[in-house]
PASEBA-1860 file (N, C-alpha, C; in nm, 3 decimals):
! residues 319
1> MRLKTLVA> 1.377/4.312/3.245/1.398/4.345/3.386/1.266/4.339/3.460 ~ 1.262/4.262/3.562/1.135/4.251/3.633/1.121/4.363/3.734 ~ 0.999/4.412/3.753/0.968/4.509/3.856/0.886/4.437/3.961 ~ 0.938/4.427/4.081/0.876/4.344/4.182/0.761/4.415/4.249 ~ 0.664/4.339/4.299/0.544/4.398/4.357/0.570/4.448/4.497 ~ 0.483/4.539/4.540/0.493/4.595/4.675/0.478/4.488/4.780 ~ 0.383/4.395/4.757/0.363/4.288/4.855/0.491/4.209/4.877 ~ 0.565/4.185/4.769/0.688/4.109/4.781/0.790/4.181/4.867
9> SIVGSILL> 0.788/4.313/4.865/0.890/4.391/4.935/0.862/4.412/5.083 ~ 0.732/4.413/5.121/0.700/4.450/5.258/0.644/4.335/5.339 ~ 0.545/4.263/5.282/0.465/4.172/5.362/0.544/4.060/5.427 ~ 0.652/4.014/5.364/0.729/3.902/5.419/0.788/3.930/5.555 ~ 0.807/4.055/5.590/0.874/4.090/5.715/0.808/4.030/5.837 ~ 0.676/4.049/5.849/0.605/4.004/5.967/0.609/3.853/5.977 ~ 0.586/3.786/5.863/0.587/3.640/5.864/0.723/3.585/5.905 ~ 0.829/3.643/5.850/0.963/3.595/5.882/0.993/3.611/6.031
17> LNFFLLSF> 0.958/3.726/6.084/0.985/3.751/6.225/0.910/3.652/6.312 ~ 0.780/3.635/6.284/0.700/3.543/6.364/0.753/3.401/6.354 ~ 0.791/3.362/6.233/0.839/3.226/6.214/0.964/3.198/6.297 ~ 1.063/3.285/6.286/1.189/3.260/6.353/1.180/3.273/6.504 ~ 1.088/3.356/6.551/1.076/3.371/6.695/0.998/3.256/6.759 ~ 0.906/3.196/6.684/0.814/3.101/6.745/0.834/2.955/6.705 ~ 0.886/2.929/6.586/0.875/2.792/6.536/1.000/2.707/6.548 ~ 1.111/2.762/6.596/1.231/2.681/6.603/1.223/2.576/6.713
25> ANAQIDCA> 1.117/2.583/6.793/1.100/2.479/6.894/1.038/2.354/6.836 ~ 0.992/2.360/6.711/0.927/2.245/6.650/1.028/2.134/6.619 ~ 0.974/2.019/6.584/1.058/1.900/6.563/1.153/1.921/6.446 ~ 1.278/1.873/6.462/1.378/1.881/6.358/1.363/1.763/6.263 ~ 1.415/1.776/6.141/1.424/1.662/6.051/1.571/1.635/6.025 ~ 1.598/1.525/5.960/1.736/1.487/5.932/1.789/1.567/5.814 ~ 1.864/1.671/5.846/1.915/1.760/5.740/2.017/1.691/5.651 ~ 2.075/1.583/5.700/2.175/1.511/5.620/2.115/1.457/5.491
33> KIKNYKDL> 1.983/1.444/5.488/1.916/1.390/5.370/1.892/1.498/5.263 ~ 1.915/1.622/5.298/1.896/1.731/5.202/2.024/1.750/5.121 ~ 2.013/1.737/4.992/2.125/1.759/4.900/2.072/1.829/4.777 ~ 2.163/1.872/4.690/2.109/1.933/4.569/2.050/1.825/4.479 ~ 1.963/1.869/4.391/1.886/1.775/4.308/1.977/1.683/4.226 ~ 2.080/1.741/4.170/2.171/1.663/4.086/2.238/1.551/4.164 ~ 2.285/1.581/4.285/2.353/1.480/4.366/2.258/1.369/4.409 ~ 2.134/1.405/4.441/2.036/1.302/4.478/2.007/1.209/4.362
41> RKQGGCDG> 2.001/1.263/4.242/1.978/1.179/4.125/2.096/1.088/4.097 ~ 2.217/1.143/4.117/2.338/1.064/4.092/2.350/0.945/4.187 ~ 2.321/0.971/4.316/2.343/0.866/4.416/2.238/0.756/4.409 ~ 2.120/0.788/4.352/2.014/0.688/4.343/1.964/0.649/4.481 ~ 1.891/0.542/4.488/1.846/0.491/4.617/1.725/0.563/4.673 ~ 1.663/0.651/4.595/1.542/0.720/4.642/1.422/0.632/4.608 ~ 1.358/0.579/4.711/1.245/0.489/4.688/1.120/0.563/4.642 ~ 1.117/0.693/4.671/1.000/0.771/4.633/1.031/0.867/4.519
49> EIHHLIEK> 1.014/0.997/4.544/1.037/1.100/4.442/1.122/1.212/4.499 ~ 1.203/1.274/4.413/1.289/1.384/4.458/1.212/1.515/4.448 ~ 1.211/1.587/4.559/1.136/1.712/4.569/1.231/1.831/4.578 ~ 1.224/1.925/4.483/1.296/2.052/4.495/1.234/2.130/4.611 ~ 1.312/2.164/4.712/1.257/2.236/4.827/1.212/2.377/4.789 ~ 1.277/2.435/4.688/1.222/2.553/4.619/1.192/2.505/4.477 ~ 1.067/2.512/4.436/1.030/2.452/4.308/1.114/2.507/4.193 ~ 1.148/2.418/4.100/1.240/2.454/3.991/1.184/2.564/3.900
57> RFADIFGV> 1.052/2.585/3.902/0.995/2.691/3.819/1.039/2.830/3.866 ~ 1.097/2.838/3.988/1.144/2.967/4.040/1.295/2.984/4.027 ~ 1.362/2.892/3.960/1.509/2.897/3.951/1.559/3.027/3.889 ~ 1.486/3.078/3.790/1.530/3.200/3.721/1.529/3.322/3.813 ~ 1.444/3.321/3.914/1.439/3.434/4.008/1.573/3.449/4.078 ~ 1.635/3.334/4.108/1.765/3.336/4.176/1.881/3.331/4.077 ~ 1.849/3.303/3.950/1.954/3.289/3.850/2.037/3.165/3.872 ~ 1.970/3.053/3.906/2.043/2.929/3.934/1.994/2.816/3.844
65> DPDIIPSI> 2.078/2.714/3.830/2.041/2.591/3.762/1.950/2.511/3.855 ~ 1.834/2.464/3.809/1.745/2.385/3.896/1.813/2.264/3.960 ~ 1.919/2.215/3.895/1.989/2.097/3.948/2.062/2.123/4.079 ~ 2.089/2.251/4.112/2.162/2.278/4.236/2.071/2.322/4.351 ~ 1.940/2.327/4.326/1.846/2.365/4.433/1.840/2.254/4.537 ~ 1.846/2.287/4.667/1.835/2.185/4.772/1.708/2.103/4.754 ~ 1.723/1.971/4.768/1.613/1.879/4.743/1.615/1.767/4.844 ~ 1.508/1.689/4.846/1.499/1.578/4.941/1.414/1.468/4.882
73> CLTKEEHR> 1.440/1.345/4.923/1.365/1.230/4.875/1.238/1.214/4.962 ~ 1.123/1.211/4.897/0.996/1.198/4.968/0.914/1.084/4.908 ~ 0.813/1.039/4.982/0.718/0.946/4.924/0.636/1.020/4.820 ~ 0.569/0.947/4.735/0.487/1.009/4.631/0.380/1.098/4.694 ~ 0.322/1.051/4.804/0.216/1.127/4.871/0.271/1.256/4.933 ~ 0.388/1.248/4.997/0.451/1.366/5.057/0.486/1.469/4.949 ~ 0.539/1.417/4.838/0.578/1.506/4.728/0.456/1.580/4.674 ~ 0.347/1.506/4.655/0.225/1.568/4.604/0.171/1.673/4.702
81> SYTNKWRE> 0.183/1.643/4.831/0.135/1.736/4.933/0.211/1.869/4.927 ~ 0.345/1.862/4.920/0.425/1.986/4.914/0.404/2.060/4.782 ~ 0.392/1.984/4.673/0.368/2.047/4.543/0.235/2.123/4.544 ~ 0.134/2.064/4.605/0.004/2.131/4.615/0.012/2.257/4.698 ~ 0.093/2.253/4.805/0.110/2.373/4.888/0.173/2.486/4.809 ~ 0.279/2.455/4.733/0.343/2.557/4.650/0.242/2.615/4.550 ~ 0.161/2.526/4.494/0.064/2.568/4.394/-0.043/2.659/4.455 ~ -0.079/2.632/4.580/-0.179/2.716/4.648/-0.127/2.859/4.665
89> YIPYGKEY> 0.000/2.871/4.704/0.057/3.004/4.726/0.088/3.075/4.595 ~ 0.143/3.000/4.499/0.181/3.060/4.371/0.130/2.967/4.260 ~ 0.012/2.995/4.206/-0.047/2.907/4.103/0.042/2.895/3.979 ~ 0.028/2.783/3.911/0.099/2.763/3.786/0.049/2.865/3.683 ~ 0.139/2.906/3.596/0.103/3.000/3.491/0.120/3.145/3.530 ~ 0.150/3.170/3.659/0.173/3.306/3.705/0.300/3.361/3.639 ~ 0.311/3.494/3.629/0.431/3.556/3.574/0.540/3.551/3.681 ~ 0.618/3.444/3.680/0.714/3.419/3.788/0.822/3.527/3.797
97> NNLSIQTI> 0.857/3.586/3.684/0.963/3.687/3.685/0.924/3.814/3.760 ~ 0.795/3.828/3.791/0.751/3.943/3.870/0.758/3.916/4.020 ~ 0.796/3.794/4.056/0.809/3.760/4.197/0.945/3.803/4.249 ~ 0.955/3.825/4.379/1.082/3.866/4.438/1.138/3.755/4.526 ~ 1.265/3.771/4.563/1.328/3.679/4.656/1.248/3.672/4.785 ~ 1.202/3.788/4.832/1.133/3.791/4.961/0.998/3.718/4.954 ~ 0.932/3.721/4.839/0.809/3.645/4.822/0.836/3.496/4.838 ~ 0.944/3.450/4.774/0.977/3.308/4.783/1.011/3.269/4.927
105> IKVFTEIY> 1.086/3.355/4.997/1.117/3.328/5.138/0.989/3.320/5.220 ~ 0.898/3.413/5.196/0.770/3.413/5.268/0.696/3.281/5.247 ~ 0.693/3.234/5.122/0.620/3.112/5.091/0.686/2.990/5.154 ~ 0.818/2.977/5.140/0.877/2.853/5.193/0.881/2.850/5.346 ~ 0.879/2.967/5.411/0.871/2.964/5.557/0.734/2.914/5.604 ~ 0.632/2.940/5.525/0.499/2.889/5.560/0.486/2.741/5.525 ~ 0.534/2.704/5.409/0.520/2.565/5.364/0.596/2.469/5.457 ~ 0.715/2.510/5.499/0.799/2.422/5.583/0.803/2.470/5.728
113> NDNPCIIK> 0.693/2.532/5.774/0.697/2.595/5.906/0.712/2.497/6.022 ~ 0.696/2.367/5.996/0.719/2.269/6.103/0.855/2.201/6.087 ~ 0.937/2.252/5.993/1.070/2.195/5.970/1.174/2.306/5.961 ~ 1.214/2.363/6.075/1.313/2.471/6.075/1.443/2.434/6.007 ~ 1.476/2.304/6.010/1.599/2.259/5.946/1.598/2.290/5.797 ~ 1.483/2.270/5.733/1.470/2.300/5.591/1.487/2.450/5.566 ~ 1.424/2.530/5.653/1.435/2.675/5.638/1.580/2.720/5.643 ~ 1.654/2.667/5.741/1.794/2.704/5.756/1.874/2.666/5.631
121> KLLKFLEK> 1.848/2.548/5.580/1.919/2.502/5.460/1.891/2.594/5.341 ~ 1.766/2.633/5.325/1.729/2.716/5.211/1.787/2.857/5.224 ~ 1.786/2.910/5.345/1.845/3.042/5.365/1.996/3.040/5.339 ~ 2.059/2.932/5.382/2.204/2.917/5.357/2.230/2.907/5.207 ~ 2.143/2.839/5.136/2.154/2.827/4.992/2.144/2.965/4.925 ~ 2.047/3.046/4.968/2.031/3.181/4.913/2.154/3.266/4.941 ~ 2.206/3.252/5.063/2.322/3.331/5.102/2.444/3.294/5.018 ~ 2.466/3.165/5.001/2.581/3.119/4.922/2.567/3.159/4.776
129> NLEKKIGS> 2.445/3.154/4.726/2.422/3.191/4.588/2.451/3.339/4.565 ~ 2.407/3.423/4.659/2.436/3.566/4.649/2.586/3.592/4.658 ~ 2.652/3.524/4.751/2.797/3.540/4.767/2.869/3.505/4.636 ~ 2.823/3.401/4.571/2.883/3.360/4.443/2.863/3.466/4.337 ~ 2.745/3.529/4.337/2.714/3.629/4.236/2.802/3.753/4.249 ~ 2.822/3.801/4.372/2.891/3.929/4.388/3.034/3.914/4.437 ~ 3.075/3.790/4.470/3.212/3.767/4.514/3.225/3.765/4.665 ~ 3.306/3.673/4.715/3.319/3.652/4.860/3.371/3.775/4.933
137> KLYKKLIQ> 3.470/3.841/4.874/3.532/3.956/4.940/3.430/4.066/4.964 ~ 3.355/4.100/4.860/3.255/4.205/4.872/3.142/4.162/4.963 ~ 3.101/4.038/4.950/2.990/3.988/5.032/3.023/3.998/5.181 ~ 3.143/3.959/5.218/3.182/3.966/5.359/3.180/4.109/5.411 ~ 3.220/4.203/5.326/3.217/4.344/5.369/3.074/4.392/5.390 ~ 2.985/4.348/5.304/2.845/4.388/5.318/2.784/4.330/5.446 ~ 2.814/4.205/5.473/2.762/4.139/5.593/2.814/4.208/5.719 ~ 2.937/4.258/5.714/2.996/4.326/5.830/2.923/4.456/5.863
145> RIPKLFPQ> 2.846/4.508/5.766/2.773/4.634/5.790/2.644/4.611/5.868 ~ 2.603/4.488/5.883/2.473/4.458/5.945/2.456/4.522/6.083 ~ 2.554/4.509/6.177/2.534/4.567/6.310/2.507/4.718/6.307 ~ 2.562/4.788/6.208/2.541/4.933/6.199/2.403/4.967/6.145 ~ 2.343/4.874/6.074/2.215/4.901/6.009/2.095/4.876/6.100 ~ 2.113/4.790/6.199/2.001/4.753/6.285/2.035/4.777/6.431 ~ 1.946/4.842/6.507/1.965/4.847/6.652/1.972/4.705/6.708 ~ 2.059/4.681/6.801/2.085/4.546/6.849/1.960/4.472/6.896
153> NAIEPIIR> 1.869/4.543/6.961/1.752/4.476/7.015/1.627/4.493/6.929 ~ 1.643/4.555/6.813/1.526/4.585/6.731/1.472/4.462/6.659 ~ 1.558/4.368/6.630/1.517/4.258/6.545/1.615/4.142/6.563 ~ 1.569/4.021/6.542/1.653/3.904/6.561/1.771/3.904/6.463 ~ 1.891/3.862/6.509/2.009/3.864/6.420/1.989/3.792/6.288 ~ 1.920/3.678/6.291/1.902/3.603/6.166/1.813/3.680/6.069 ~ 1.717/3.758/6.123/1.631/3.838/6.036/1.711/3.951/5.972 ~ 1.801/4.011/6.050/1.887/4.117/5.993/1.963/4.063/5.872
161> RIYIIVFW> 2.015/3.945/5.887/2.095/3.885/5.780/2.007/3.860/5.656 ~ 1.887/3.811/5.680/1.796/3.785/5.569/1.765/3.913/5.493 ~ 1.739/4.022/5.566/1.703/4.147/5.501/1.817/4.198/5.414 ~ 1.940/4.185/5.461/2.053/4.232/5.380/2.071/4.142/5.258 ~ 2.049/4.013/5.276/2.054/3.922/5.161/1.949/3.965/5.058 ~ 1.827/3.990/5.105/1.719/4.031/5.015/1.754/4.162/4.946 ~ 1.805/4.258/5.023/1.840/4.389/4.966/1.939/4.374/4.851 ~ 2.045/4.298/4.872/2.147/4.289/4.768/2.105/4.201/4.652
169> YEVYSFFP> 2.015/4.105/4.676/1.953/4.034/4.563/1.873/4.133/4.478 ~ 1.797/4.221/4.546/1.718/4.321/4.475/1.808/4.411/4.391 ~ 1.915/4.462/4.453/2.008/4.550/4.381/2.069/4.476/4.263 ~ 2.110/4.352/4.287/2.174/4.274/4.181/2.078/4.251/4.064 ~ 1.949/4.231/4.096/1.853/4.205/3.989/1.831/4.328/3.901 ~ 1.847/4.448/3.960/1.832/4.571/3.883/1.963/4.615/3.820 ~ 2.072/4.594/3.890/2.202/4.647/3.847/2.309/4.540/3.867 ~ 2.323/4.449/3.769/2.405/4.330/3.788/2.556/4.350/3.785
177> QFDENFCS> 2.602/4.472/3.760/2.746/4.496/3.759/2.781/4.607/3.857 ~ 2.831/4.568/3.972/2.875/4.669/4.068/2.999/4.618/4.138 ~ 3.075/4.709/4.195/3.201/4.672/4.257/3.209/4.730/4.397 ~ 3.324/4.715/4.458/3.342/4.760/4.596/3.321/4.911/4.608 ~ 3.371/4.987/4.511/3.355/5.133/4.516/3.207/5.172/4.511 ~ 3.132/5.104/4.426/2.989/5.133/4.416/2.919/5.102/4.549 ~ 2.952/4.988/4.608/2.887/4.946/4.734/2.928/5.034/4.852 ~ 3.039/5.106/4.838/3.085/5.197/4.944/3.037/5.340/4.922
185> DANVIKAE> 2.968/5.363/4.810/2.915/5.496/4.779/2.816/5.539/4.888 ~ 2.822/5.666/4.926/2.736/5.717/5.034/2.588/5.699/5.001 ~ 2.552/5.712/4.873/2.412/5.696/4.833/2.366/5.551/4.845 ~ 2.455/5.457/4.816/2.422/5.315/4.829/2.406/5.278/4.976 ~ 2.494/5.330/5.060/2.484/5.303/5.204/2.354/5.362/5.259 ~ 2.318/5.482/5.211/2.191/5.542/5.251/2.074/5.453/5.209 ~ 2.081/5.399/5.089/1.976/5.309/5.040/1.965/5.186/5.128 ~ 2.078/5.131/5.167/2.082/5.014/5.253/2.017/5.044/5.388
193> ELFAESQI> 2.048/5.161/5.442/1.992/5.203/5.571/1.839/5.217/5.562 ~ 1.793/5.279/5.454/1.649/5.299/5.436/1.577/5.165/5.420 ~ 1.641/5.072/5.350/1.582/4.939/5.333/1.567/4.872/5.469 ~ 1.673/4.876/5.549/1.668/4.816/5.682/1.557/4.879/5.767 ~ 1.548/5.011/5.762/1.444/5.082/5.839/1.305/5.042/5.790 ~ 1.291/5.024/5.660/1.159/4.989/5.605/1.114/4.853/5.656 ~ 1.207/4.762/5.672/1.171/4.628/5.717/1.132/4.627/5.865 ~ 1.200/4.708/5.945/1.165/4.719/6.087/1.028/4.785/6.102
201> LAQDNKQE> 1.002/4.890/6.023/0.876/4.963/6.032/0.758/4.887/5.975 ~ 0.785/4.787/5.890/0.678/4.717/5.819/0.574/4.659/5.914 ~ 0.614/4.625/6.035/0.522/4.561/6.128/0.427/4.660/6.194 ~ 0.470/4.786/6.208/0.392/4.883/6.285/0.342/5.001/6.203 ~ 0.413/5.036/6.096/0.378/5.155/6.019/0.404/5.128/5.871 ~ 0.311/5.061/5.809/0.332/5.017/5.671/0.351/5.133/5.574 ~ 0.273/5.241/5.594/0.283/5.356/5.505/0.422/5.417/5.508 ~ 0.476/5.435/5.627/0.611/5.491/5.640/0.715/5.393/5.586
209> AIKKLSGS> 0.690/5.264/5.606/0.782/5.162/5.553/0.790/5.169/5.402 ~ 0.676/5.192/5.337/0.673/5.202/5.191/0.754/5.322/5.142 ~ 0.742/5.434/5.214/0.820/5.553/5.177/0.970/5.529/5.192 ~ 1.007/5.459/5.299/1.149/5.428/5.321/1.200/5.337/5.210 ~ 1.118/5.240/5.172/1.158/5.147/5.067/1.172/5.219/4.933 ~ 1.078/5.310/4.906/1.087/5.391/4.784/1.216/5.473/4.785 ~ 1.247/5.532/4.900/1.371/5.609/4.913/1.494/5.524/4.890 ~ 1.487/5.399/4.932/1.599/5.307/4.912/1.628/5.289/4.763
217> YFFIGYAV> 1.522/5.266/4.685/1.541/5.250/4.541/1.587/5.381/4.477 ~ 1.537/5.494/4.527/1.579/5.622/4.472/1.730/5.640/4.489 ~ 1.783/5.613/4.608/1.925/5.638/4.632/2.015/5.540/4.556 ~ 1.970/5.419/4.537/2.046/5.328/4.452/2.045/5.382/4.308 ~ 1.926/5.422/4.263/1.915/5.480/4.128/2.002/5.603/4.112 ~ 2.005/5.686/4.216/2.086/5.808/4.210/2.235/5.775/4.202 ~ 2.277/5.671/4.274/2.418/5.628/4.268/2.453/5.582/4.127 ~ 2.362/5.508/4.064/2.385/5.463/3.926/2.383/5.583/3.831
225> YKKMETYI> 2.291/5.676/3.855/2.282/5.798/3.774/2.413/5.877/3.780 ~ 2.473/5.887/3.898/2.599/5.960/3.912/2.711/5.893/3.832 ~ 2.708/5.761/3.825/2.807/5.690/3.743/2.781/5.721/3.595 ~ 2.654/5.727/3.557/2.619/5.758/3.419/2.668/5.897/3.380 ~ 2.659/5.992/3.474/2.698/6.130/3.445/2.843/6.142/3.399 ~ 2.927/6.053/3.449/3.070/6.061/3.412/3.093/6.023/3.266 ~ 2.989/5.966/3.201/3.004/5.925/3.061/2.916/6.007/2.966 ~ 2.861/6.118/3.014/2.773/6.198/2.928/2.852/6.268/2.819
233> SSPSKEVV> 2.968/6.322/2.852/3.050/6.393/2.752/3.179/6.316/2.727 ~ 3.201/6.280/2.602/3.323/6.207/2.566/3.439/6.306/2.550 ~ 3.553/6.282/2.615/3.666/6.374/2.607/3.739/6.370/2.473 ~ 3.719/6.264/2.397/3.790/6.254/2.268/3.716/6.161/2.174 ~ 3.741/6.175/2.045/3.675/6.091/1.946/3.712/5.944/1.962 ~ 3.832/5.917/2.013/3.881/5.781/2.024/3.796/5.697/2.120 ~ 3.737/5.760/2.221/3.663/5.683/2.322/3.512/5.711/2.316 ~ 3.465/5.777/2.210/3.325/5.813/2.204/3.234/5.691/2.208
241> NVFTEKKE> 3.273/5.582/2.138/3.190/5.462/2.138/3.183/5.397/2.276 ~ 3.296/5.396/2.345/3.300/5.341/2.480/3.211/5.423/2.573 ~ 3.221/5.555/2.562/3.141/5.642/2.649/2.992/5.624/2.620 ~ 2.956/5.614/2.493/2.815/5.595/2.457/2.760/5.464/2.514 ~ 2.840/5.359/2.504/2.800/5.227/2.555/2.781/5.231/2.706 ~ 2.875/5.294/2.777/2.867/5.305/2.922/2.746/5.389/2.965 ~ 2.726/5.499/2.894/2.613/5.587/2.927/2.481/5.512/2.911 ~ 2.466/5.438/2.804/2.344/5.362/2.781/2.325/5.254/2.886
249> FYSKWAIE> 2.436/5.191/2.926/2.429/5.085/3.027/2.380/5.141/3.160 ~ 2.444/5.247/3.208/2.406/5.302/3.338/2.268/5.368/3.335 ~ 2.234/5.432/3.223/2.103/5.498/3.215/1.990/5.395/3.222 ~ 2.011/5.280/3.162/1.909/5.175/3.165/1.875/5.137/3.308 ~ 1.979/5.115/3.390/1.956/5.070/3.527/1.906/5.183/3.615 ~ 1.951/5.304/3.590/1.901/5.418/3.666/1.750/5.435/3.642 ~ 1.709/5.424/3.516/1.567/5.437/3.482/1.484/5.330/3.553 ~ 1.531/5.206/3.550/1.459/5.096/3.617/1.443/5.124/3.766
257> LFKKSLEL> 1.549/5.170/3.829/1.545/5.194/3.974/1.457/5.312/4.010 ~ 1.466/5.421/3.933/1.378/5.535/3.959/1.231/5.496/3.940 ~ 1.203/5.416/3.839/1.066/5.369/3.816/1.017/5.283/3.933 ~ 1.105/5.199/3.983/1.068/5.115/4.097/1.036/5.202/4.218 ~ 1.115/5.307/4.237/1.090/5.399/4.348/0.952/5.464/4.333 ~ 0.917/5.502/4.210/0.789/5.567/4.185/0.671/5.471/4.197 ~ 0.693/5.343/4.176/0.587/5.245/4.198/0.541/5.248/4.343 ~ 0.635/5.274/4.433/0.606/5.272/4.576/0.562/5.408/4.628
265> DSNNPYTY> 0.615/5.516/4.569/0.579/5.652/4.610/0.577/5.740/4.485 ~ 0.459/5.763/4.433/0.446/5.833/4.304/0.438/5.985/4.320 ~ 0.464/6.035/4.441/0.453/6.179/4.466/0.587/6.247/4.492 ~ 0.697/6.177/4.467/0.828/6.233/4.499/0.883/6.314/4.381 ~ 0.890/6.446/4.394/0.935/6.530/4.281/1.081/6.505/4.242 ~ 1.164/6.469/4.340/1.306/6.446/4.311/1.324/6.325/4.220 ~ 1.243/6.222/4.242/1.254/6.103/4.158/1.218/6.135/4.014 ~ 1.110/6.212/3.995/1.073/6.254/3.858/1.182/6.341/3.797
273> LYLGNTYS> 1.243/6.428/3.878/1.347/6.517/3.827/1.465/6.437/3.774 ~ 1.514/6.340/3.853/1.632/6.265/3.809/1.598/6.162/3.703 ~ 1.475/6.115/3.702/1.432/6.029/3.591/1.431/6.112/3.463 ~ 1.382/6.236/3.472/1.386/6.327/3.357/1.528/6.355/3.311 ~ 1.617/6.378/3.406/1.758/6.402/3.372/1.819/6.282/3.298 ~ 1.782/6.163/3.344/1.837/6.042/3.281/1.787/6.029/3.138 ~ 1.657/6.050/3.119/1.602/6.043/2.983/1.665/6.151/2.894 ~ 1.685/6.269/2.949/1.745/6.378/2.873/1.887/6.341/2.828
281> AIGSKNDA> 1.962/6.275/2.916/2.101/6.238/2.886/2.113/6.141/2.770 ~ 2.008/6.059/2.751/2.015/5.959/2.642/1.932/6.004/2.521 ~ 1.884/6.128/2.524/1.815/6.182/2.407/1.667/6.150/2.397 ~ 1.608/6.095/2.505/1.463/6.066/2.505/1.389/6.191/2.552 ~ 1.376/6.286/2.462/1.326/6.419/2.499/1.182/6.417/2.552 ~ 1.094/6.344/2.484/0.955/6.341/2.527/0.940/6.285/2.668 ~ 1.011/6.175/2.695/1.006/6.115/2.829/1.063/6.210/2.933 ~ 1.169/6.281/2.894/1.230/6.377/2.986/1.131/6.487/3.021
289> VVNYQKSI> 1.064/6.542/2.919/0.968/6.652/2.942/0.854/6.607/3.032 ~ 0.800/6.488/3.005/0.689/6.436/3.087/0.729/6.429/3.234 ~ 0.848/6.379/3.261/0.892/6.364/3.399/0.929/6.497/3.463 ~ 0.984/6.589/3.385/1.012/6.723/3.436/0.881/6.793/3.477 ~ 0.779/6.778/3.394/0.650/6.841/3.425/0.589/6.783/3.553 ~ 0.602/6.653/3.570/0.552/6.590/3.692/0.631/6.637/3.814 ~ 0.760/6.655/3.794/0.845/6.704/3.902/0.800/6.842/3.948 ~ 0.777/6.931/3.852/0.729/7.067/3.885/0.596/7.060/3.961
297> HYFKQQGD> 0.507/6.974/3.911/0.375/6.960/3.974/0.387/6.921/4.121 ~ 0.469/6.821/4.149/0.478/6.773/4.287/0.561/6.866/4.376 ~ 0.657/6.936/4.318/0.727/7.040/4.396/0.628/7.148/4.441 ~ 0.544/7.193/4.347/0.444/7.296/4.378/0.344/7.245/4.481 ~ 0.308/7.118/4.467/0.213/7.058/4.562/0.269/7.062/4.704 ~ 0.400/7.051/4.716/0.467/7.053/4.846/0.500/7.195/4.890 ~ 0.460/7.294/4.809/0.488/7.433/4.843/0.629/7.477/4.816 ~ 0.701/7.401/4.735/0.841/7.432/4.702/0.847/7.477/4.557
305> TKFSEPIE> 0.868/7.607/4.534/0.867/7.661/4.397/1.006/7.695/4.344 ~ 1.109/7.680/4.425/1.242/7.724/4.382/1.297/7.640/4.266 ~ 1.242/7.517/4.248/1.292/7.433/4.138/1.216/7.456/4.008 ~ 1.100/7.521/4.017/1.014/7.531/3.899/1.082/7.601/3.782 ~ 1.141/7.716/3.807/1.201/7.794/3.699/1.317/7.721/3.631 ~ 1.415/7.667/3.707/1.524/7.595/3.639/1.476/7.471/3.563 ~ 1.375/7.402/3.615/1.323/7.284/3.544/1.251/7.327/3.416 ~ 1.175/7.435/3.425/1.106/7.486/3.305/1.205/7.527/3.196
313> KMIINLK> 1.320/7.581/3.237/1.425/7.616/3.139/1.479/7.489/3.071 ~ 1.492/7.383/3.149/1.540/7.257/3.091/1.437/7.204/2.989 ~ 1.309/7.219/3.020/1.205/7.177/2.927/1.213/7.257/2.797 ~ 1.230/7.388/2.809/1.240/7.475/2.690/1.359/7.435/2.604 ~ 1.472/7.404/2.668/1.592/7.364/2.595/1.575/7.233/2.520 ~ 1.480/7.150/2.565/1.458/7.021/2.500/1.362/7.033/2.380 ~ 1.288/7.143/2.374/1.188/7.157/2.267/1.246/7.226/2.144
END
């Protein structure tokens, strides 16, 4: 499971906004020439070289076959020029799995900043790919939530759509099995709202944006944690194996999400508390104690001592 960097989560916001507001007046290219790589190879007739508009080395980030990435026929010189640009932004040999969807969007908006047609095609590709991953019915419901998440005049409509695409790609990468009930959970909706707020704030108040983003991961993690809780105690011997499997599945993703939240804000006592609870549920006593102790520390730092005694009792019970 990859843990994405802070830069990937925040920095793309400003670039995306500036790009869409300023560069669509630039010259268009013939979008009819853009097809997926496989189709371009099949049809032949390319006098030059076929260029993946998103380099194939990043296919795993989206979970796609390189053959379906939008591509175009270029001269050898044009192809080399674009390849060099990609290499400048993301050198070869880098740990690609640590990159995020938003990092890739940031890079291709700069590389193709004089060709808005390419940008539109790539964004449509990302949107369709996400829709395929989570299902059309659920995807349409999520898209319908966009007007409620963003003030009408706060940000351009196309940017709102991109942010929600990015958010659900992020969720999918951490927690690949979710359904309509999960996406309608109050904690998930809260996470979505915090993510949207973080992207709007990123331009003016980066520190607050980071806290909002951390909160977004916390609430997604908490929603997964609540699902895990339903499988902590098996009601009968007949289903004990099923319950154990489910508990391990949900605990894995809850831990990843809580850790991601702490990468962005390492002072949140609630995140340490629920991370400790998750470790405790799967029998990782040492990890649970470490996180409980950190939780107590940060609660006290905030002048809140009411949680100290019950958490200390949980620590004693684990020893």
